[in-house]
LUMDREN-8160 format. One record per residue (C-alpha): x, y, z; residue number from 1. Coordinates in Angstrom, 3 decimals. Last residue first. Layout:
N
{site {X, Y, Z}, NUM},
...
END
This chain:
475
{site {108.073, 205.867, 137.656}, 475},
{site {107.543, 202.485, 136.016}, 474},
{site {110.092, 200.603, 138.068}, 473},
{site {111.503, 198.780, 135.022}, 472},
{site {110.638, 195.513, 133.250}, 471},
{site {112.702, 194.568, 130.180}, 470},
{site {110.777, 192.965, 127.348}, 469},
{site {111.388, 190.129, 124.829}, 468},
{site {112.304, 189.719, 121.188}, 467},
{site {114.346, 186.727, 120.026}, 466},
{site {117.374, 186.637, 117.803}, 465},
{site {119.323, 184.128, 115.760}, 464},
{site {122.794, 184.299, 114.245}, 463},
{site {124.820, 181.939, 112.060}, 462},
{site {128.075, 183.420, 110.747}, 461},
{site {130.143, 180.457, 111.849}, 460},
{site {132.387, 179.227, 114.653}, 459},
{site {131.292, 181.627, 117.409}, 458},
{site {127.609, 181.056, 116.701}, 457},
{site {125.747, 184.264, 117.544}, 456},
{site {122.747, 184.603, 119.860}, 455},
{site {121.014, 187.987, 119.886}, 454},
{site {118.561, 189.322, 122.460}, 453},
{site {116.140, 192.027, 121.355}, 452},
{site {114.731, 194.525, 123.816}, 451},
{site {111.375, 196.262, 124.257}, 450},
{site {111.125, 198.402, 127.390}, 449},
{site {108.350, 198.060, 129.950}, 448},
{site {107.618, 200.119, 133.101}, 447},
{site {110.030, 202.920, 132.239}, 446},
{site {112.321, 204.267, 135.003}, 445},
{site {115.126, 201.713, 134.685}, 444},
{site {114.837, 201.709, 130.879}, 443},
{site {115.033, 205.518, 130.793}, 442},
{site {118.310, 205.531, 132.686}, 441},
{site {118.530, 206.891, 136.229}, 440},
{site {120.174, 203.818, 137.722}, 439},
{site {121.868, 201.539, 135.195}, 438},
{site {119.644, 198.985, 133.382}, 437},
{site {120.754, 195.402, 134.083}, 436},
{site {120.161, 192.224, 132.061}, 435},
{site {121.012, 188.975, 133.865}, 434},
{site {121.108, 185.745, 131.867}, 433},
{site {120.525, 182.233, 133.219}, 432},
{site {121.624, 179.330, 131.005}, 431},
{site {119.851, 176.111, 129.973}, 430},
{site {121.778, 174.072, 127.405}, 429},
{site {120.111, 172.098, 124.616}, 428},
{site {121.896, 169.324, 122.732}, 427},
{site {123.397, 168.288, 119.422}, 426},
{site {126.958, 169.103, 120.419}, 425},
{site {127.520, 170.766, 123.776}, 424},
{site {126.915, 174.527, 124.165}, 423},
{site {129.944, 176.571, 125.195}, 422},
{site {128.986, 179.957, 126.643}, 421},
{site {130.168, 183.422, 125.683}, 420},
{site {129.108, 186.582, 127.484}, 419},
{site {132.198, 186.534, 129.684}, 418},
{site {132.704, 186.333, 133.453}, 417},
{site {130.634, 183.227, 134.046}, 416},
{site {128.531, 181.654, 136.796}, 415},
{site {125.296, 183.362, 135.786}, 414},
{site {125.768, 185.262, 132.576}, 413},
{site {126.014, 189.057, 132.616}, 412},
{site {124.618, 191.815, 130.407}, 411},
{site {124.658, 195.592, 130.950}, 410},
{site {122.015, 197.728, 129.295}, 409},
{site {121.670, 201.132, 127.534}, 408},
{site {118.293, 202.054, 126.007}, 407},
{site {117.090, 201.939, 122.384}, 406},
{site {117.653, 198.194, 122.339}, 405},
{site {120.060, 195.567, 121.012}, 404},
{site {121.386, 192.768, 123.164}, 403},
{site {124.319, 190.342, 122.996}, 402},
{site {125.057, 186.666, 123.664}, 401},
{site {127.937, 184.674, 122.191}, 400},
{site {127.473, 180.930, 121.622}, 399},
{site {130.536, 178.671, 121.488}, 398},
{site {129.842, 175.384, 119.617}, 397},
{site {130.385, 171.743, 120.549}, 396},
{site {130.122, 169.374, 117.566}, 395},
{site {127.350, 167.591, 115.640}, 394},
{site {125.492, 170.851, 115.126}, 393},
{site {121.944, 171.348, 116.362}, 392},
{site {122.970, 173.577, 119.282}, 391},
{site {119.976, 174.792, 121.289}, 390},
{site {120.328, 177.496, 123.915}, 389},
{site {117.484, 177.603, 126.409}, 388},
{site {117.842, 180.999, 128.046}, 387},
{site {116.250, 181.817, 131.392}, 386},
{site {115.978, 185.548, 131.921}, 385},
{site {116.571, 187.725, 134.975}, 384},
{site {115.910, 191.478, 135.148}, 383},
{site {118.061, 194.026, 136.995}, 382},
{site {117.311, 197.644, 137.860}, 381},
{site {120.199, 199.873, 138.990}, 380},
{site {119.779, 201.889, 142.188}, 379},
{site {123.356, 201.340, 143.414}, 378},
{site {122.252, 198.657, 145.883}, 377},
{site {120.385, 196.787, 143.136}, 376},
{site {116.607, 196.927, 142.565}, 375},
{site {115.350, 193.525, 141.377}, 374},
{site {112.823, 193.060, 138.609}, 373},
{site {109.691, 191.074, 137.764}, 372},
{site {110.031, 189.076, 140.978}, 371},
{site {108.730, 186.489, 140.391}, 370},
{site {108.210, 186.676, 136.648}, 369},
{site {111.672, 185.695, 135.353}, 368},
{site {111.706, 186.159, 131.576}, 367},
{site {111.699, 182.975, 129.455}, 366},
{site {113.841, 183.045, 126.310}, 365},
{site {114.073, 180.253, 123.768}, 364},
{site {117.154, 179.992, 121.555}, 363},
{site {118.109, 178.323, 118.280}, 362},
{site {121.135, 177.178, 116.307}, 361},
{site {121.295, 175.098, 113.122}, 360},
{site {118.968, 177.619, 111.430}, 359},
{site {116.259, 176.384, 109.111}, 358},
{site {116.745, 177.264, 105.433}, 357},
{site {117.036, 173.702, 104.100}, 356},
{site {114.094, 172.161, 105.931}, 355},
{site {111.899, 175.216, 105.403}, 354},
{site {112.447, 174.924, 101.640}, 353},
{site {111.571, 171.217, 101.711}, 352},
{site {108.483, 171.904, 103.828}, 351},
{site {107.290, 174.671, 101.512}, 350},
{site {107.791, 172.431, 98.469}, 349},
{site {105.704, 169.663, 100.056}, 348},
{site {102.978, 172.080, 101.128}, 347},
{site {102.806, 173.528, 97.619}, 346},
{site {102.774, 170.069, 96.039}, 345},
{site {99.852, 168.822, 98.126}, 344},
{site {97.910, 172.020, 97.474}, 343},
{site {98.524, 171.711, 93.739}, 342},
{site {97.634, 168.013, 93.671}, 341},
{site {94.394, 168.611, 95.582}, 340},
{site {93.464, 171.455, 93.212}, 339},
{site {94.328, 169.378, 90.128}, 338},
{site {92.188, 166.542, 91.511}, 337},
{site {89.197, 168.840, 91.938}, 336},
{site {89.637, 170.720, 88.650}, 335},
{site {89.961, 167.595, 86.434}, 334},
{site {92.861, 165.390, 85.457}, 333},
{site {91.732, 161.926, 86.586}, 332},
{site {88.588, 161.630, 84.495}, 331},
{site {90.236, 163.095, 81.403}, 330},
{site {93.202, 160.792, 82.052}, 329},
{site {91.008, 157.697, 81.911}, 328},
{site {89.716, 158.584, 78.446}, 327},
{site {86.073, 159.500, 78.033}, 326},
{site {83.738, 156.689, 77.042}, 325},
{site {83.397, 155.376, 73.467}, 324},
{site {79.805, 155.067, 72.313}, 323},
{site {77.674, 151.920, 72.488}, 322},
{site {74.580, 153.676, 73.786}, 321},
{site {74.950, 152.035, 77.189}, 320},
{site {78.605, 153.066, 77.168}, 319},
{site {77.765, 156.713, 76.559}, 318},
{site {75.103, 156.780, 79.271}, 317},
{site {77.387, 155.099, 81.818}, 316},
{site {80.395, 157.301, 81.121}, 315},
{site {79.467, 160.006, 83.610}, 314},
{site {79.268, 157.387, 86.384}, 313},
{site {82.950, 156.648, 85.930}, 312},
{site {84.172, 153.136, 85.155}, 311},
{site {86.806, 150.698, 86.342}, 310},
{site {85.931, 147.177, 85.307}, 309},
{site {83.454, 144.318, 85.432}, 308},
{site {82.192, 143.138, 82.045}, 307},
{site {85.542, 144.473, 80.838}, 306},
{site {86.927, 141.570, 78.843}, 305},
{site {85.430, 140.425, 75.554}, 304},
{site {83.734, 136.993, 75.502}, 303},
{site {85.401, 133.737, 74.414}, 302},
{site {84.181, 131.576, 77.295}, 301},
{site {87.617, 131.148, 78.883}, 300},
{site {88.706, 134.744, 78.350}, 299},
{site {85.469, 136.022, 79.881}, 298},
{site {86.091, 133.842, 82.946}, 297},
{site {89.586, 135.291, 83.477}, 296},
{site {88.255, 138.804, 82.932}, 295},
{site {85.645, 138.169, 85.625}, 294},
{site {88.212, 137.019, 88.203}, 293},
{site {90.647, 139.847, 87.471}, 292},
{site {87.871, 142.450, 87.629}, 291},
{site {86.553, 140.913, 90.865}, 290},
{site {90.013, 141.438, 92.345}, 289},
{site {89.501, 145.166, 91.799}, 288},
{site {90.553, 146.118, 95.374}, 287},
{site {87.929, 148.866, 95.345}, 286},
{site {87.163, 148.519, 99.092}, 285},
{site {83.476, 147.671, 98.559}, 284},
{site {81.563, 147.614, 101.868}, 283},
{site {79.636, 150.826, 101.197}, 282},
{site {78.098, 149.326, 98.081}, 281},
{site {78.014, 150.321, 94.420}, 280},
{site {75.833, 148.049, 92.319}, 279},
{site {74.300, 144.615, 92.877}, 278},
{site {76.684, 143.086, 90.352}, 277},
{site {79.551, 143.816, 92.758}, 276},
{site {78.341, 140.940, 94.933}, 275},
{site {79.877, 141.394, 98.368}, 274},
{site {82.064, 139.044, 100.421}, 273},
{site {84.554, 141.524, 101.893}, 272},
{site {87.649, 139.862, 100.390}, 271},
{site {85.871, 139.374, 97.027}, 270},
{site {87.246, 136.312, 95.201}, 269},
{site {84.076, 134.204, 95.510}, 268},
{site {81.759, 137.071, 94.598}, 267},
{site {83.459, 137.852, 91.284}, 266},
{site {83.645, 134.140, 90.438}, 265},
{site {79.910, 133.701, 91.063}, 264},
{site {79.522, 131.797, 87.770}, 263},
{site {76.369, 133.745, 86.878}, 262},
{site {77.070, 133.428, 83.145}, 261},
{site {77.321, 137.198, 82.660}, 260},
{site {77.584, 137.973, 78.923}, 259},
{site {73.882, 138.646, 78.507}, 258},
{site {71.272, 136.206, 77.254}, 257},
{site {68.793, 137.113, 74.533}, 256},
{site {70.847, 135.590, 71.744}, 255},
{site {70.852, 132.209, 73.549}, 254},
{site {73.598, 130.028, 72.119}, 253},
{site {73.673, 126.323, 72.875}, 252},
{site {76.539, 123.887, 72.271}, 251},
{site {77.574, 123.824, 75.920}, 250},
{site {75.173, 125.682, 78.146}, 249},
{site {76.351, 128.858, 79.864}, 248},
{site {74.266, 129.657, 82.917}, 247},
{site {72.258, 132.838, 82.830}, 246},
{site {72.489, 136.600, 83.165}, 245},
{site {69.990, 138.981, 81.649}, 244},
{site {72.006, 141.048, 81.858}, 243},
{site {75.785, 141.286, 81.398}, 242},
{site {76.041, 144.085, 78.847}, 241},
{site {73.546, 146.510, 80.321}, 240},
{site {74.738, 145.333, 83.747}, 239},
{site {78.190, 146.774, 83.292}, 238},
{site {79.467, 145.920, 86.768}, 237},
{site {81.459, 148.628, 88.509}, 236},
{site {84.857, 149.302, 90.100}, 235},
{site {85.140, 153.062, 90.554}, 234},
{site {86.629, 155.932, 88.560}, 233},
{site {85.509, 159.285, 89.931}, 232},
{site {84.039, 161.557, 87.256}, 231},
{site {80.511, 161.597, 88.682}, 230},
{site {81.801, 162.736, 92.085}, 229},
{site {83.834, 161.394, 94.979}, 228},
{site {85.475, 163.066, 97.985}, 227},
{site {82.213, 163.391, 99.942}, 226},
{site {81.580, 159.675, 99.401}, 225},
{site {84.859, 158.954, 101.231}, 224},
{site {83.421, 159.822, 104.632}, 223},
{site {81.188, 156.834, 105.365}, 222},
{site {83.681, 154.313, 104.010}, 221},
{site {86.426, 156.154, 105.972}, 220},
{site {84.944, 155.639, 109.438}, 219},
{site {86.588, 152.232, 109.987}, 218},
{site {85.034, 150.057, 112.691}, 217},
{site {81.936, 148.631, 110.984}, 216},
{site {82.655, 147.708, 107.367}, 215},
{site {86.445, 147.861, 107.162}, 214},
{site {86.948, 146.286, 110.603}, 213},
{site {84.374, 143.604, 109.795}, 212},
{site {86.336, 142.793, 106.629}, 211},
{site {89.087, 141.145, 108.691}, 210},
{site {87.803, 140.520, 112.226}, 209},
{site {89.347, 137.037, 112.592}, 208},
{site {92.902, 136.826, 111.259}, 207},
{site {93.941, 140.355, 110.384}, 206},
{site {92.111, 142.184, 113.178}, 205},
{site {92.599, 139.483, 115.826}, 204},
{site {96.245, 138.563, 115.224}, 203},
{site {97.251, 142.165, 114.504}, 202},
{site {95.409, 143.367, 117.625}, 201},
{site {96.934, 140.618, 119.790}, 200},
{site {100.502, 141.142, 118.603}, 199},
{site {100.108, 144.912, 118.851}, 198},
{site {98.972, 144.701, 122.480}, 197},
{site {101.686, 142.192, 123.443}, 196},
{site {104.415, 144.198, 121.718}, 195},
{site {103.347, 147.373, 123.494}, 194},
{site {103.285, 145.612, 126.857}, 193},
{site {106.726, 144.043, 126.310}, 192},
{site {108.227, 147.402, 125.345}, 191},
{site {106.482, 149.188, 128.237}, 190},
{site {107.937, 146.613, 130.646}, 189},
{site {111.444, 147.892, 129.779}, 188},
{site {113.749, 145.318, 128.199}, 187},
{site {115.961, 143.048, 130.336}, 186},
{site {114.261, 139.727, 129.559}, 185},
{site {117.271, 138.305, 127.688}, 184},
{site {115.403, 138.100, 124.374}, 183},
{site {113.849, 141.545, 124.713}, 182},
{site {117.150, 143.074, 125.818}, 181},
{site {118.947, 141.675, 122.762}, 180},
{site {116.236, 142.988, 120.435}, 179},
{site {116.325, 146.353, 122.220}, 178},
{site {120.056, 146.707, 121.590}, 177},
{site {119.749, 145.677, 117.941}, 176},
{site {116.792, 148.077, 117.368}, 175},
{site {118.089, 151.247, 119.054}, 174},
{site {114.969, 152.861, 120.438}, 173},
{site {111.540, 154.051, 119.301}, 172},
{site {111.279, 152.473, 115.833}, 171},
{site {112.189, 149.072, 117.261}, 170},
{site {108.918, 149.126, 119.219}, 169},
{site {106.975, 148.785, 115.943}, 168},
{site {109.123, 145.988, 114.519}, 167},
{site {108.497, 143.888, 117.614}, 166},
{site {104.738, 144.419, 117.442}, 165},
{site {104.630, 143.329, 113.808}, 164},
{site {107.005, 140.411, 114.391}, 163},
{site {104.755, 139.230, 117.225}, 162},
{site {101.691, 139.548, 114.996}, 161},
{site {103.412, 137.506, 112.281}, 160},
{site {104.373, 134.887, 114.888}, 159},
{site {100.796, 134.852, 116.166}, 158},
{site {99.456, 134.257, 112.659}, 157},
{site {101.901, 131.400, 112.157}, 156},
{site {100.729, 129.822, 115.412}, 155},
{site {97.091, 130.358, 114.458}, 154},
{site {97.578, 128.565, 111.151}, 153},
{site {99.382, 125.597, 112.679}, 152},
{site {96.849, 125.361, 115.503}, 151},
{site {93.973, 125.435, 112.998}, 150},
{site {95.529, 122.773, 110.783}, 149},
{site {96.278, 120.458, 113.699}, 148},
{site {92.821, 120.896, 115.285}, 147},
{site {91.104, 120.254, 111.948}, 146},
{site {93.186, 117.120, 111.431}, 145},
{site {92.675, 115.846, 114.998}, 144},
{site {88.909, 116.246, 114.841}, 143},
{site {86.454, 119.094, 115.226}, 142},
{site {83.437, 118.691, 113.010}, 141},
{site {83.626, 120.002, 109.460}, 140},
{site {81.849, 123.196, 108.374}, 139},
{site {84.942, 125.384, 108.550}, 138},
{site {87.100, 122.646, 107.010}, 137},
{site {84.723, 122.341, 104.065}, 136},
{site {84.766, 126.108, 103.544}, 135},
{site {88.577, 126.146, 103.758}, 134},
{site {88.881, 123.383, 101.165}, 133},
{site {86.486, 125.171, 98.820}, 132},
{site {88.349, 128.456, 99.140}, 131},
{site {91.930, 127.301, 98.661}, 130},
{site {93.927, 125.111, 101.012}, 129},
{site {94.239, 124.917, 104.784}, 128},
{site {97.875, 125.828, 105.499}, 127},
{site {98.874, 127.832, 102.400}, 126},
{site {95.403, 129.360, 102.091}, 125},
{site {95.500, 130.487, 105.728}, 124},
{site {99.006, 131.928, 105.292}, 123},
{site {97.871, 133.903, 102.228}, 122},
{site {94.725, 134.968, 104.108}, 121},
{site {96.949, 136.318, 106.892}, 120},
{site {99.090, 138.281, 104.432}, 119},
{site {96.044, 139.729, 102.701}, 118},
{site {94.626, 140.693, 106.114}, 117},
{site {97.952, 142.372, 106.941}, 116},
{site {97.828, 144.488, 103.775}, 115},
{site {94.120, 145.298, 103.991}, 114},
{site {94.257, 146.416, 107.627}, 113},
{site {97.454, 148.359, 106.921}, 112},
{site {95.665, 150.293, 104.119}, 111},
{site {97.769, 150.138, 100.934}, 110},
{site {95.813, 148.304, 98.230}, 109},
{site {92.033, 148.217, 98.551}, 108},
{site {91.588, 150.809, 101.255}, 107},
{site {93.898, 153.299, 99.549}, 106},
{site {92.158, 152.581, 96.226}, 105},
{site {88.848, 153.657, 97.763}, 104},
{site {87.605, 155.693, 94.825}, 103},
{site {89.814, 156.297, 91.804}, 102},
{site {90.429, 160.018, 91.272}, 101},
{site {88.604, 161.612, 94.191}, 100},
{site {89.814, 158.870, 96.522}, 99},
{site {93.403, 159.258, 95.328}, 98},
{site {93.358, 163.026, 95.835}, 97},
{site {91.577, 162.976, 99.208}, 96},
{site {94.091, 160.433, 100.529}, 95},
{site {96.953, 162.543, 99.234}, 94},
{site {95.437, 165.602, 100.893}, 93},
{site {95.311, 163.749, 104.206}, 92},
{site {98.886, 162.473, 103.874}, 91},
{site {100.064, 165.976, 102.954}, 90},
{site {98.351, 167.370, 106.056}, 89},
{site {100.020, 164.698, 108.203}, 88},
{site {103.405, 165.482, 106.652}, 87},
{site {102.908, 169.194, 107.354}, 86},
{site {102.024, 168.499, 110.983}, 85},
{site {105.221, 166.446, 111.312}, 84},
{site {107.234, 169.313, 109.825}, 83},
{site {105.382, 171.747, 112.110}, 82},
{site {106.898, 169.827, 115.004}, 81},
{site {110.068, 171.847, 114.538}, 80},
{site {110.275, 173.112, 118.123}, 79},
{site {110.517, 169.500, 119.307}, 78},
{site {113.559, 168.812, 117.072}, 77},
{site {113.537, 167.028, 113.688}, 76},
{site {116.779, 165.544, 112.357}, 75},
{site {117.093, 164.752, 108.656}, 74},
{site {120.001, 162.735, 107.203}, 73},
{site {118.206, 159.381, 107.619}, 72},
{site {114.986, 160.220, 109.432}, 71},
{site {115.695, 161.074, 113.064}, 70},
{site {112.972, 162.370, 115.365}, 69},
{site {113.824, 164.144, 118.600}, 68},
{site {112.477, 164.430, 122.118}, 67},
{site {115.618, 163.157, 123.886}, 66},
{site {113.776, 160.291, 125.597}, 65},
{site {111.211, 160.102, 122.788}, 64},
{site {113.822, 159.291, 120.136}, 63},
{site {111.654, 158.350, 117.157}, 62},
{site {114.318, 156.666, 115.035}, 61},
{site {114.774, 156.071, 111.312}, 60},
{site {118.362, 155.497, 110.121}, 59},
{site {119.635, 154.135, 113.440}, 58},
{site {123.142, 155.483, 114.124}, 57},
{site {122.244, 157.387, 117.281}, 56},
{site {124.361, 160.486, 117.990}, 55},
{site {127.313, 160.915, 120.356}, 54},
{site {129.852, 160.599, 117.529}, 53},
{site {128.899, 161.030, 113.865}, 52},
{site {125.585, 160.703, 112.084}, 51},
{site {126.258, 157.338, 110.436}, 50},
{site {122.980, 155.796, 109.269}, 49},
{site {121.933, 152.192, 109.942}, 48},
{site {118.906, 150.268, 108.666}, 47},
{site {117.329, 147.743, 111.050}, 46},
{site {114.310, 149.926, 111.905}, 45},
{site {113.470, 150.126, 108.145}, 44},
{site {113.313, 146.356, 107.541}, 43},
{site {109.907, 145.390, 108.971}, 42},
{site {107.817, 148.347, 107.824}, 41},
{site {109.561, 148.899, 104.491}, 40},
{site {109.326, 145.207, 103.610}, 39},
{site {105.669, 145.115, 104.633}, 38},
{site {104.945, 148.072, 102.357}, 37},
{site {106.950, 146.718, 99.406}, 36},
{site {105.685, 143.133, 99.600}, 35},
{site {102.059, 144.218, 100.018}, 34},
{site {102.353, 146.703, 97.152}, 33},
{site {103.793, 144.024, 94.863}, 32},
{site {101.178, 141.425, 95.837}, 31},
{site {98.383, 143.974, 95.334}, 30},
{site {99.689, 144.821, 91.873}, 29},
{site {99.765, 141.129, 91.015}, 28},
{site {96.137, 140.797, 92.127}, 27},
{site {95.261, 143.837, 89.997}, 26},
{site {96.855, 142.467, 86.851}, 25},
{site {95.629, 138.898, 87.163}, 24},
{site {95.521, 135.844, 89.356}, 23},
{site {92.793, 134.676, 91.707}, 22},
{site {92.685, 132.627, 94.900}, 21},
{site {89.224, 132.305, 96.378}, 20},
{site {88.156, 134.517, 99.270}, 19},
{site {86.720, 132.732, 102.338}, 18},
{site {84.331, 135.125, 104.062}, 17},
{site {82.759, 134.139, 107.370}, 16},
{site {79.074, 135.077, 107.799}, 15},
{site {78.622, 137.152, 110.930}, 14},
{site {75.163, 136.915, 112.401}, 13},
{site {73.031, 139.911, 111.523}, 12},
{site {72.767, 142.700, 114.065}, 11},
{site {69.549, 144.475, 115.055}, 10},
{site {67.529, 141.306, 114.604}, 9},
{site {64.358, 141.610, 112.558}, 8},
{site {61.094, 142.253, 114.389}, 7},
{site {58.854, 139.212, 114.890}, 6},
{site {55.454, 139.909, 113.338}, 5},
{site {55.891, 137.303, 110.596}, 4},
{site {56.717, 134.693, 113.240}, 3},
{site {53.323, 135.244, 114.825}, 2},
{site {52.874, 136.987, 118.172}, 1},
END
């Protein structure tokens, strides 16, 4: 078989990408977002919030042991998981909104993979130098200098990964206590395992995989096209202005040459290694660093900025003809984005309202199924119910239990003479309730009778109820 008949390889060999340092509006924006997001991630578990006695004082805490989530003044219980579901829906709608308006801006600025990769590249540039120095080091043979630089870089990467894993586990228990236990070797093995996994994944994804995660592992590049249309603003090369491209020669002016001088600046700064001049590509994360690089070159050669910039497909015809494109806000404020914004806002308002109108007391009722009822010596019929009384106050509260129904019933609590039970602060108490229908009453003879159990807070006007059934003999 000749070489021309050899089928191409299924996977191309990975070509390492060494982005060049660039300055400009979008690079500054990325630095700010990186600093803010990393600051929030690393600092939040260390913040304190006074909730009173017997409650954790960590501002943000996912308390798996007690099945609760604390977020500053907000406390989410297991039965309120719809708040978490609402936040996830809002996050999804927000992602749809930003993608519809400006392409993959999430990927380019706020995605954890992008943020940590930026941080790792910053460390790499600090240790090994800018692009040309890193390329030379990559191609150089192993010697003491290369070994020293690589070990220094990898050590710093590992420390960042360790801090990432450590910050993550701090969200699930008291951070200062866990930090002390981690250092003294007294922490739970799960904490060490979680930290080890996150340290390795951060080290590998941010340091070595980098753009490969965005291109091959992440599904969003293949989904985001459904969120975009002709009005979506994306980073694009204005080839009608830049072509035909050619090198700039000092003292010579070629009227047939475009503004692009083929300096490769846009390619050299791209974190995924693509050439934006080849058109829209799946790999592009819309970080806009190529805009900064191209604008910098245009300033140096005395050409107007914007050879590479944000542009909507609808504006291409107008720009080719030399007409003014639509304003940015006309692209952003259109039916699709308005719909996403409206849905996002409605869910947010609904969650805020639900947060403020939720009751500080709650009850779950589970009827006893085996047996369905017990016949007493006097002929009365008794049903048993398990009550889970939840007190969300920061102090002990007396709960009084009552029933409303068309029939007559007697109530009794197991182990108590009254129908009032003290529920400890910020906890759930399980209590057995007996409901008895006297002999000869309709409830005792009827197979099923609807009843409503009421729980009243003895220190306030708060009341909750739950509907259940009373099982009779069914005569």
